[in-house]
N, C-alpha and C positions, 0 to 999 in steps of 0.2 A: 220121204218126200215121193217116191215113186208109188207108195201105199196110197198116197190121196189122190192121185190122177184118176184113178178109176171112180171115186167119190165124187169129184169135180163135174165130171160131165153130166151125170143125173142131176145133181145138185142145180147146176146151172139152167137145163130143162125144166127144173119145176120150178126155179124163181123168175123165168123169161117172162112170163105174163105180167108180172108184177113191175115189171120196170115203165118209167112213163113214156110214153109216146110225145113226141114233140115235131110240131109241121111248123112250114115259114111260107111267108106269103113275099115277095120281091115285086117292088113297083119303081118305075123311072118316070120323072118329072123334068121338062124343060122350062117350066115356071119359076120353082123354087123349093129348097131343102122340105120346108113346111108343106108345101102343098103335095111331094112325094111322100112324107110322113102321115099325112092325112089319106093320102090314097089308099097306102100300106094298111092302115089302121082300118080303113074302112072294108076292107078286103076280108077279114077276119071272119070265120063262119060263126053265126049264132050261137052262143052260147060257151064259145070258147074263151081261154083266160091266156090274156097277152105276158108272156112273161121276159121280151127283152125286143128293143127296137135298133136296129144299126142303120146308120146313113153316111152314105159318102158322097163326095162332091168330084165328079169326073167332066174333063175337059176333051171335048172331040173337037179337034180342029179348031181352035177358038171356041168352040162354044160350050157353055157350062150346061151340064146335063145332072140330075141327082137321083139318087138310086136308094131307096131304103127297105131293110128286108126287117119285118115283123116275126117274131118267134112265138108261137101260142101253143098251147096246149088244147085239143080239141075236147069239147064237150061229152062228158061220159055217154056210154050207150043209153036210148031210152031218154036222155033229159033234153035233146034238142026240140026248141019250139016248133 
């Protein structure tokens, strides 16, 4: 096991650039969950690929607020419009 540790570090550094890079955008709305979702999706950069949307209803002093986070993978370098 201890013999593999010195090999693990260079191998990790070698594979590091191959890992996926994900970003996210979070938006709040006072109108509706659908409005928050559409606002968040509209903030994704051109060419990016949406991977997940997560929304929550938040009650602040008796008022509803809606927060949505959109996760996406950015467009590959050189392919942005």
